[in-house]
C-alpha positions in Angstrom: -17.8 10.1 10.8 -17.8 8.9 14.4 -15.7 11.0 16.8 -13.5 9.5 19.4 -15.5 9.5 22.7 -17.2 12.3 24.2 -16.9 14.8 21.6 -20.2 13.6 20.0 -22.5 15.4 21.8 -20.9 19.0 21.4 -23.4 20.4 19.1 -26.3 19.5 21.4 -24.9 21.2 24.4 -23.5 24.1 22.3 -26.7 24.7 20.6 -28.6 24.9 23.5 -27.0 28.2 24.4 -27.9 27.7 27.9 -25.7 27.0 31.1 -22.0 27.4 31.3 -19.8 25.6 28.7 -18.0 23.2 31.0 -21.1 21.5 31.7 -20.5 19.0 29.2 -18.2 17.5 31.5 -20.9 16.1 33.8 -22.6 14.3 31.0 -22.9 10.9 31.2 -20.7 10.2 28.4 -18.0 12.2 29.6 -18.2 10.7 33.3 -17.4 7.6 31.5 -14.6 8.8 29.9 -13.4 10.3 33.1 -14.1 7.1 34.6 -12.0 5.2 32.0 -8.9 7.8 32.3 -8.9 7.5 36.1 -8.8 3.2 36.2 -6.4 3.7 33.2 -4.0 5.9 35.2 -3.8 4.1 38.1 -3.7 0.9 36.2 -0.7 1.9 34.5 1.1 3.4 37.9 0.1 -0.2 39.3 1.7 -2.1 36.3 5.0 0.2 36.7 5.1 -0.9 40.4 4.5 -4.4 39.9 7.3 -4.6 37.2 9.5 -2.4 39.7 9.2 -5.4 42.1 9.8 -7.8 39.3 13.0 -6.1 38.5 14.0 -5.8 41.9 13.5 -9.9 42.3 16.1 -10.5 39.4 14.2 -9.8 35.9 16.4 -7.4 34.3 13.6 -6.9 31.4 11.4 -5.2 34.0 13.7 -2.4 34.4 12.4 -1.0 31.2 8.8 -1.2 32.1 9.1 0.3 35.3 9.8 3.6 33.8 7.6 2.7 30.6 4.4 2.5 32.7 4.3 5.5 34.4 5.5 7.2 31.1 2.3 5.7 29.3 0.1 7.3 32.2 1.6 10.7 31.8 0.6 10.3 28.0 -2.8 9.2 28.9 -3.3 12.4 31.2 -1.9 14.9 28.4 -4.3 13.1 25.9 -7.4 13.4 28.4 -6.8 17.1 29.1 -5.9 18.0 25.4 -9.3 16.1 24.5 -11.0 18.2 27.1 -9.0 21.6 25.8 -10.2 20.8 22.6 -13.8 20.3 23.4 -14.1 23.5 25.2 -12.6 25.5 22.0 -15.1 24.0 20.0 -18.0 24.7 22.0 -16.4 28.5 22.2 -16.3 28.6 18.6 -12.2 29.0 18.8 -12.1 26.1 16.4 -14.1 24.4 13.8 -15.8 21.2 14.6 -14.7 18.1 13.2 -18.0 16.8 12.2 -18.6 20.0 10.1 -15.2 19.2 8.2 -16.6 15.3 7.9 -19.6 16.6 6.5 -18.0 19.2 3.9 -15.7 16.3 2.7 -18.7 14.2 1.9 -20.4 17.0 -0.2 -17.5 16.7 -2.6 -17.7 15.0 -5.8 -16.9 11.4 -6.1 -13.1 10.8 -6.4 -12.3 13.8 -5.0 -10.4 13.4 -1.6 -7.3 15.4 -0.9 -7.7 19.0 0.4 -5.7 20.2 -2.5 -8.1 18.8 -5.1 -11.1 19.4 -3.3 -10.1 23.1 -3.1 -9.0 23.2 -6.9 -12.4 21.5 -7.8 -14.7 23.3 -5.6 -13.0 26.8 -6.9 -13.4 25.9 -10.6 -9.8 25.8 -11.3 -9.8 22.1 -12.0 -12.7 19.9 -13.5 -13.0 16.4 -11.9 -12.3 14.9 -15.0 -8.7 16.5 -14.7 -8.3 14.7 -11.4 -6.5 11.1 -11.8 -5.8 9.2 -8.4 -1.9 8.2 -8.2 -2.9 4.6 -7.7 -5.0 4.6 -10.8 -1.9 5.4 -12.8 0.6 3.3 -11.0 -1.5 0.2 -11.4 -1.8 1.1 -15.1 -5.5 1.6 -15.3 -5.3 5.5 -16.3 -2.8 6.9 -18.1 -0.1 9.4 -16.5 0.6 12.9 -17.9 0.1 13.0 -21.7 3.3 15.1 -22.0 6.5 16.3 -20.3 5.1 19.5 -20.2 1.9 18.5 -18.2 1.7 19.7 -14.8 1.4 17.0 -12.0 -0.4 18.1 -8.8 0.1 15.7 -6.0 -1.5 15.9 -2.8 0.7 13.5 -0.3 -1.2 14.4 2.8 -2.7 11.0 4.5 -1.4 7.9 6.2 2.5 7.8 6.3 2.1 4.3 5.1 1.0 5.0 2.0 3.5 7.6 1.3 6.1 5.0 2.0 4.2 2.8 -0.6 3.9 5.6 -3.0 7.8 6.0 -2.5 9.0 2.3 -2.8 6.9 2.2 -5.8 8.4 5.0 -7.6 11.8 3.9 -6.5 11.1 0.4 -8.1 10.2 2.1 -11.1 13.0 4.1 -11.6 15.3 1.2 -11.0 13.6 -1.0 -13.5 13.8 1.9 -15.9 10.1 2.2 -16.4 10.6 6.1 -15.4 13.3 8.6 -16.0 14.4 10.8 -13.1 14.3 14.8 -13.7 17.2 16.7 -12.2 16.4 20.1 -10.8 19.1 22.6 -9.9 18.6 24.3 -6.8 
């Protein structure tokens, strides 16, 4: 897994154990990152000014962009600052290195993707053969629950678009009568 930008050389500096923690900020990769952010920040402010002058000249649509570009510049600064803060936290050991989490995920058995399934499989509470991907059930390649008493463990973490696709498929199946909805009294 490739990390976004400068975090890649974190282990090299952290592992060295010499020098102050902030020295990563002057590494060539980070200097390039800083330069990109400065140019982006000033570029977005310039675009806001340009849109402001277009709006004064009569382009009504430019009024929205007049305020949008400086807002984007603010977002860029916040993103930049949080990236630096997170890198400091990783190097001080206050939060786990994302590369270690990616390495741990790669060591899981094939097909085990979600955090809930991964923990259950690693702890020995669930065998890998008991885990069925929801997509395989929806496409008809794997059976669903063998009986109404069987427990379904669904890990819905992931992309929102995947969650929407699953919800749409479930609603379609309900409307077509392929599944029954269970009522739960709260």
